[in-house]
N, C-alpha and C positions, 0 to 999 in steps of 0.2 A: 321798734326801730333801735339800731345799734348806735346811732349818731353820738350819744353822750358818752360812749366808751372809748378807751384807748385802743390803738390798733391791736395790741396784744390780747386784750379782753374780747374784742370783736372776733378775732381769729379763733380763740378757744370756744366761744359761744357758737359760732358757725360750724366748727369742726364737731362739737358735741351734737348739735342739732342734725347735722348731715349724717352722722355715724352713731346714732342712738343705741343700736344693738351691739356696737363693739365695746370691749372692755375699756374703760378710761381710768387712768391713774393720774395723780398729780404729777408724778415724774414724767410720764409719757406726754402729758399735755405741756408741761414746762419745756421738755425737749423739743416739741413741735415749734415752740415760740423762741427757742434759744435763750431761755431765761431759767433761773434757778427755781426749784419747786417752792421754796419759802417766799421768794419774791412774787411768784405767780399767785400763790395762795393769798398773801396779804393784799396784792393789787386787786384780784377778783372780789375779795371780801369788801374792800374799800369802795370799789366802783359799783358793785351790784347790791351790796347789803346782805349778801348771802354767801355761804361757803360753796366751794366747787361741788362737793359731794351733794349738798342739799339741792343745788341747781340741777345736776345730772339727774338725781332721783325724781325731782319735780317734773322735769321734762319727760322722763320715762313713764312716770304715773299718768301724766296728761295724755301721752300717746297711747298708753294701755287702755285708758277710759274710752278713747275713740275706737280702739279696736273691739272692746267689749260691746260697745253699741252697734258696731258694723258687722260682726261676725259671730259665729257660735263656737269658736275654737275654745278649748279648755283653758282654764285660768293659767295652768302650767305652760301651755303653748303661747299664750299672750305674753306671760312673763318672760319666756325665752325670747320671744320676738323683740322685746324692747331691752334685751340684754341683761336680764336678771335670771340666773339659772336656779336659784333657791326659791321655791314657791312660798315657803314660810316667810322668808325675808321680804319677798314681793308683796305678800298680803300685809305684812306689818307696815312697810312704807306707804302702801297704798291707803291703808286706813289712817295712817298718821297725816297724809297729805289731803285726803278728800273726806275723811271723817266716817267712811263706811268701807266694809269689806268689798273686794272685787265682785263676789257673788251677789251681794246685795245691790251694788251699784248697777250691775247688769240687769237684775230683776227690776229695779226701779225705773231704769231707762228703756226697758223693753215695753213697759206698760204705757209709756207716753206716746 
């Protein structure tokens, strides 16, 4: 639920979640809300406890995990589907977020 957040942060979170595969920059998200990038950055961190980039990456990794369980697309295709074009970067943030590589995650969740 987004109840505890300011309208600005709610708008950003909704926009990110509805457009996960789109490229998001602090500048573009700030423009969407008619605020400065530095203001949005500090407001987002203050209200959510995480940075915008970490939030976006976590959302993308969680969506990618769902896709890895649901289909047999390549890791690169899944990465691209969640808006990350560099498969090495995708693997790095996936492992940082979930503690395993995308390949291992898929293998472990296919067995269940």
